[in-house]
C-alpha positions in Angstrom: -17.3 1.4 3.3 -18.5 5.0 3.0 -15.5 7.2 3.6 -14.9 10.9 4.0 -11.4 12.2 3.3 -10.5 15.8 3.7 -7.9 17.6 1.6 -8.2 15.4 -1.5 -7.0 17.8 -4.2 -3.4 16.9 -3.7 -0.7 15.3 -1.5 -1.5 12.8 1.2 -5.2 13.3 0.9 -5.3 12.6 -2.8 -3.1 9.5 -2.4 -5.4 8.3 0.4 -8.5 8.8 -1.7 -7.0 6.8 -4.6 -6.0 4.0 -2.1 -9.5 3.7 -0.7 -11.1 3.8 -4.2 -8.7 1.1 -5.3 -9.8 -1.0 -2.4 -13.5 -0.6 -3.4 -14.6 2.1 -0.9 -17.1 4.9 -1.7 -15.1 8.1 -1.1 -16.4 11.6 -0.4 -13.7 14.2 -0.7 -13.7 17.7 0.9 -11.4 20.4 -0.3 -11.4 24.1 -1.1 -9.9 23.3 -4.5 -11.2 21.1 -7.3 -10.0 17.5 -7.5 -8.6 15.7 -10.5 -9.9 12.3 -9.3 -12.3 10.7 -11.7 -14.1 7.6 -10.4 -17.7 6.6 -10.2 -17.3 5.9 -6.5 -15.8 9.4 -5.8 -17.8 12.5 -4.9 -16.1 15.8 -4.5 -17.4 18.6 -2.2 -15.7 21.9 -2.7 -16.0 23.4 0.7 -13.8 24.4 3.6 -13.7 22.1 6.6 -14.3 25.1 8.8 -17.8 25.8 7.2 -20.7 26.0 9.6 -23.0 24.8 6.7 -21.6 21.3 6.0 -23.9 19.1 4.0 -25.9 16.3 5.5 -24.2 12.9 4.8 -25.6 9.7 6.1 -23.9 6.4 6.9 -20.3 7.5 7.2 -18.2 4.6 8.4 -14.6 6.0 8.0 -13.4 9.5 8.5 -9.9 10.7 7.5 -9.0 14.2 8.7 -6.2 15.2 6.5 -6.8 18.7 5.3 -4.5 21.4 6.8 -2.4 24.4 6.2 1.1 25.3 7.3 2.6 28.6 8.5 -0.4 30.6 7.7 -2.7 32.8 9.7 -5.3 30.0 9.8 -3.3 27.1 11.2 -5.4 26.8 14.4 -8.6 27.6 12.6 -8.1 25.0 9.9 -5.9 22.3 11.4 -7.5 22.1 14.8 -10.9 23.8 14.6 -11.6 22.5 11.1 -10.8 18.9 12.2 -13.1 19.3 15.2 -15.8 20.7 13.0 -15.8 17.8 10.5 -15.4 15.1 13.2 -18.3 16.4 15.4 -20.5 16.5 12.3 -19.7 13.2 10.7 -17.6 11.1 13.1 -19.5 10.9 16.4 -22.4 8.7 15.3 -23.3 5.0 15.5 -22.3 4.0 12.0 -18.7 5.1 12.5 -16.0 2.4 12.4 -12.7 4.3 12.3 -11.4 7.9 12.4 -7.8 8.7 11.4 -6.4 12.2 12.0 -3.2 13.5 10.3 -1.1 15.3 12.9 2.6 15.9 12.5 5.9 14.9 14.0 6.2 18.5 15.2 3.2 17.7 17.6 5.7 15.7 19.6 8.9 17.8 19.1 7.5 21.3 19.0 9.7 22.0 16.0 8.7 23.8 12.8 6.4 26.9 13.0 5.1 27.5 16.5 1.4 27.9 15.7 1.5 25.0 13.3 3.1 22.8 15.9 0.5 23.9 18.5 -2.4 23.1 16.1 -1.1 19.6 15.4 -0.5 19.0 19.1 -4.1 19.9 19.6 -5.1 17.4 17.0 -3.4 14.6 18.9 -5.1 15.6 22.1 -8.5 15.8 20.4 -7.9 12.4 18.8 -7.7 10.9 22.3 -10.9 12.6 23.3 -12.7 11.3 20.3 -11.4 7.8 20.9 -13.1 7.9 24.3 -16.4 8.9 22.8 -16.7 6.6 19.9 -15.6 3.5 21.9 -19.3 3.2 22.7 -19.8 2.3 19.0 -16.8 -0.2 19.1 -15.0 2.2 16.8 -11.3 3.3 16.8 -9.6 6.6 16.5 -5.9 7.2 16.0 -3.6 9.8 14.5 -0.5 9.8 12.3 2.4 12.1 13.1 4.4 12.1 9.9 7.8 13.6 9.6 9.0 14.7 6.1 6.8 13.6 3.3 7.4 14.1 -0.4 4.5 16.3 -1.5 3.9 19.5 -3.4 3.9 21.4 -0.1 7.6 20.7 0.3 8.7 21.6 -3.2 11.0 24.4 -2.0 13.0 21.7 -0.1 12.8 19.0 -2.8 14.0 21.4 -5.5 17.0 22.6 -3.5 20.0 20.2 -3.2 21.3 22.0 -0.2 18.1 21.9 1.8 17.3 18.3 0.7 20.6 17.0 1.9 20.3 18.8 5.2 16.8 17.4 5.9 17.9 13.9 4.9 20.8 14.1 7.3 18.3 14.6 10.1 16.9 11.1 9.6 18.3 7.7 10.5 17.1 6.2 7.2 18.3 9.1 5.1 15.0 9.5 3.4 11.5 11.0 3.6 8.2 9.0 3.2 6.2 9.0 0.0 2.6 10.2 0.2 1.5 6.7 -1.0 3.2 5.1 2.0 1.4 7.4 4.4 -1.8 6.5 2.5 -1.1 2.9 3.2 -0.7 3.6 6.9 -4.0 5.5 6.9 -5.8 2.6 5.2 -4.4 0.1 7.6 -5.5 2.2 10.6 -9.0 2.7 9.1 -9.8 -0.6 7.4 -7.8 -3.3 9.1 -7.1 -2.1 12.6 -9.8 -3.1 15.1 -8.1 -3.0 18.4 -5.6 -0.1 18.6 -7.2 3.2 19.6 -6.3 6.5 21.1 -2.7 6.2 19.8 -0.5 8.6 17.8 1.7 6.8 15.3 5.1 8.5 14.5 6.3 7.9 11.0 9.5 10.0 10.6 12.2 7.7 9.2 13.9 7.8 12.6 14.3 11.5 12.9 13.3 11.6 16.5 15.5 8.7 17.4 18.7 10.1 15.8 21.5 11.0 18.2 25.2 11.5 18.2 26.8 9.5 21.1 29.9 11.3 22.5 32.0 9.5 25.1 
């Protein structure tokens, strides 16, 4: 299937692009940085998802909205408005089969940075709006709210024993997800799932479920 994935230069987006390519999909990646992916079925577009001059691309069947920033001045502009910009351009059309949006566990809890949490909460709400509109094409739209993921973005935690042990103690499974695992979830929601739509999937290793029972 012809697939757009945003934010493919690193992290979850790159892992997702490699997963889709491995499964035989044609992948078009969007990122403001260059990509190291070399594959005859991969096309890289170096452009911001907030651009008002997005290229014309026909026949898009899967859209994965992954690109985002954290704790910057552009959290709302990129994470929410950029996702809307890309989706309205490529996702709301008769060829679409599935749209997956990467939100965050903080969209549910309100934790982390306030504007970041608000931007990801907006992504979840927008996902439900899109699911309503693409249902006419028998297409599905869902989001993933990931907790801690082992990516370059979190190197300051991964490289500190003190911080790493603290964050692991916040989870039931005492671990974070790998970017490859999140890529597998994305692929399942986009390529296999045909019936679940308008849902946000929490993948946080039990962080939200953890509690201390005091009697």
